[in-house]
C-alpha positions in Angstrom: 12.2 1.1 -8.7 12.4 -0.9 -11.9 14.1 -3.6 -9.9 11.1 -4.0 -7.6 8.3 -3.3 -10.2 8.0 -7.0 -11.0 4.9 -8.9 -9.9 6.8 -11.8 -8.2 9.2 -9.4 -6.4 6.2 -7.5 -5.1 4.6 -10.8 -4.0 7.8 -11.7 -2.2 7.9 -8.4 -0.3 4.3 -8.7 0.6 4.8 -12.3 1.8 7.8 -11.5 3.9 6.0 -8.6 5.5 3.2 -11.0 6.5 5.0 -14.2 7.5 8.4 -12.9 8.6 11.7 -14.3 7.6 11.5 -17.2 5.1 13.6 -19.2 2.7 13.1 -19.3 -1.0 11.6 -22.7 -0.7 9.0 -21.5 1.8 8.2 -18.5 -0.4 7.8 -20.8 -3.4 5.3 -23.0 -1.5 3.2 -19.9 -0.5 3.3 -18.3 -3.9 2.9 -21.4 -6.0 6.1 -20.9 -8.0 9.6 -22.5 -8.2 12.2 -22.2 -5.5 14.8 -21.2 -8.2 12.6 -18.3 -9.3 12.1 -17.1 -5.8 15.8 -17.5 -5.0 16.7 -15.4 -8.0 14.3 -12.6 -7.3 15.1 -12.5 -3.6 18.8 -12.0 -4.5 17.8 -9.2 -6.8 15.7 -7.6 -4.0 18.7 -7.9 -1.7 21.0 -6.3 -4.3 18.8 -3.1 -4.2 18.3 -3.1 -0.4 14.7 -4.3 -0.2 15.5 -7.6 1.7 18.4 -9.0 3.6 19.5 -12.3 4.9 18.1 -13.3 8.3 19.8 -15.4 10.9 18.9 -19.1 10.5 17.4 -20.6 13.6 18.0 -24.2 12.7 19.7 -25.6 9.7 22.8 -23.5 8.8 22.4 -24.5 5.1 19.1 -22.7 5.0 19.1 -19.1 3.8 16.1 -17.2 5.2 15.4 -13.7 4.0 13.7 -10.8 5.8 12.2 -7.5 4.6 14.3 -4.5 5.4 11.6 -1.9 5.8 7.9 -2.6 6.1 7.0 0.8 4.7 8.4 1.3 1.2 8.7 4.9 0.0 10.2 6.3 -3.2 10.9 9.6 -4.9 8.0 10.5 -7.1 8.3 12.1 -10.5 10.9 9.8 -12.1 10.1 7.4 -14.9 11.1 4.4 -12.7 8.8 5.6 -9.9 6.0 6.1 -12.4 6.4 2.5 -13.6 6.5 1.2 -10.0 3.4 3.2 -9.1 1.5 1.9 -12.2 2.2 -1.8 -11.3 1.5 -1.1 -7.6 -1.9 0.5 -8.3 -2.9 -2.2 -10.7 -2.1 -4.9 -8.1 -4.0 -3.0 -5.4 -7.1 -2.6 -7.7 -7.1 -6.4 -8.1 -7.0 -6.8 -4.3 -9.9 -4.5 -3.8 -12.0 -6.2 -6.4 -11.2 -9.6 -5.0 -12.4 -8.3 -1.6 -15.7 -7.1 -3.1 -16.2 -10.5 -4.8 -15.3 -12.5 -1.7 -16.7 -10.2 1.0 -20.0 -12.3 1.2 -17.9 -15.2 2.6 -16.2 -13.2 5.3 -17.3 -13.1 8.9 -19.9 -10.4 9.6 -17.6 -8.3 11.7 -15.0 -8.1 8.9 -17.7 -7.3 6.3 -18.8 -4.4 8.4 -15.3 -3.2 9.2 -14.0 -3.1 5.6 -14.7 0.1 3.8 -14.0 2.2 0.7 -14.1 5.9 1.1 -13.3 9.0 -1.0 -13.2 12.7 -0.3 -12.6 15.5 -2.7 -11.7 18.7 -0.9 -9.8 21.9 -1.8 -6.4 22.2 -0.1 -3.0 23.6 -0.6 0.1 21.5 -1.4 1.4 22.2 2.1 -1.9 20.9 3.7 -1.8 17.8 1.5 1.8 17.1 2.7 0.7 17.6 6.3 -2.2 15.2 5.8 0.1 12.5 4.5 2.4 12.9 7.4 -0.5 12.8 9.9 -1.7 9.6 8.2 1.8 8.0 8.5 1.8 8.8 12.2 -1.7 7.3 12.6 -0.5 4.1 11.0 2.8 3.8 13.0 1.4 1.6 15.9 0.1 -0.9 13.3 3.3 -0.9 11.3 5.2 -1.7 14.5 3.3 -5.0 14.7 4.7 -6.1 11.3 8.2 -4.9 12.3 8.1 -7.0 15.5 8.2 -3.9 17.7 4.7 -4.5 19.1 2.5 -7.6 19.5 -0.7 -8.0 17.5 -3.8 -8.6 19.6 -5.7 -11.9 19.4 -8.1 -12.0 16.5 -6.0 -9.7 14.4 -5.7 -10.4 10.7 -3.7 -8.7 8.0 -5.5 -5.7 6.4 -4.4 -3.9 3.3 -4.7 -0.1 3.6 -4.1 1.9 0.4 -4.0 5.6 0.6 -3.7 7.9 -2.5 -3.9 11.6 -2.8 -4.2 12.7 -6.4 -4.5 16.4 -7.1 -7.1 16.9 -9.7 -6.4 19.0 -12.8 -7.1 22.7 -12.6 -10.1 23.7 -14.7 -9.8 27.4 -14.2 -13.4 27.3 -12.9 -13.5 28.5 -9.2 -16.8 26.8 -8.6 -15.2 23.4 -9.3 -11.7 24.1 -8.2 -12.5 25.4 -4.7 -14.6 27.8 -2.7 -15.2 31.2 -4.2 -13.3 34.1 -2.7 -16.3 36.4 -2.7 -18.7 34.0 -0.9 -21.6 31.9 -2.3 -23.7 32.9 -5.3 -26.8 34.9 -4.2 -29.1 34.0 -7.1 -30.4 30.6 -8.1 -30.8 27.3 -6.1 -28.0 26.1 -3.9 -26.0 23.3 -5.6 -25.1 20.1 -3.9 -21.3 19.5 -4.4 -20.6 16.2 -6.2 -24.0 15.8 -7.8 -23.2 17.5 -11.1 
């Protein structure tokens, strides 16, 4: 995880997922950095299994790279994973803010289609795990397009989808932690969840 928690390496993974196999020179042009730097970081990503050499279609002297897996997963709870998640979330926050700033210049159909949504709901750890699995299955047809297993329809553009499920700290207050076991309170006005 520390090997990939580097801004340029994350840029390279993101770029290869979007444009497909590419040489260090091509990556450098897209990312506005040096070919030598891209070459070094691509070799490091290959060392840890994130990218691999792709067959060269033309010049045998070229060394194109391809992403190994379009969906990256890691074992949570380790210091390395925590470092990676921190860098990843910071980058995603920047992307979301850039969309908010630039949304006014996007075509109307894309302005209407983009969204930000949050839900806070009581659930068990097992239910949360099931929800994550259901979401992964929901995204499979779209991930297949990046992996080359399915064509993208005309008019498609790359969309960044970030999902996060963060269990909130327990307060010991059943009113805030989840539904009461004995039913709703009988006295006093009904409270609207989320307005306090």
